[in-house]
N, C-alpha and C positions, 0 to 999 in steps of 0.2 A: 873521373865519373865517365862510364859508357855511354854511347848514344843508346837511345830507345828508338828500334827502328820496327816498322811496321809494315805489312804488304796492303797496298791501296788497290782494292778489285775493282775500282773504275777506271783507274789509268793502267794498272797491271805491273806496277812498278814499287819497287821496296821503296819507302822513305823514311827521313827522319823526324821525329816528333820535336816540336821546341819544347821545351820545359821553360816555365814561366820561373824567374827567379835562381837560375842556373848558377850565374855567376856567384852569386850570395852563399848558396847551397854548398858549392865547392870551397868556399872561403872558411865556411862556418864548420863544417865537419871534415875539411883536409889540412886546415894548418891549427897550430897551437895556439895562436891569437884570437882565433875562432871561436874554437872551443873554448875559451876563457870567458869570452865574450857571451857565447849561449848561456855558461851557466851562470856567470852574473847577470845579465839582463832581463833574460827569460825564466830560467829556474827557481832564480834567487831574491831577484830585484823589482825592476820596474814593470814587467809585462803583468805579474800577479796583483801587484797593487791597483794598477789601472785597471784590471780585467774584473776586480772584486768590487770596485769602486772607493 
């Protein structure tokens, strides 16, 4: 995953934005086991059942 960089007008420097959950996102979208977990837990499994009630 590439860094998200932005220009800070107050300091005059280019800075890196911190992404919350970046390690989890890299695992989910970057590995086969992460993609399988996404499919099973979020798209088909536990999350929809808990969300609906």
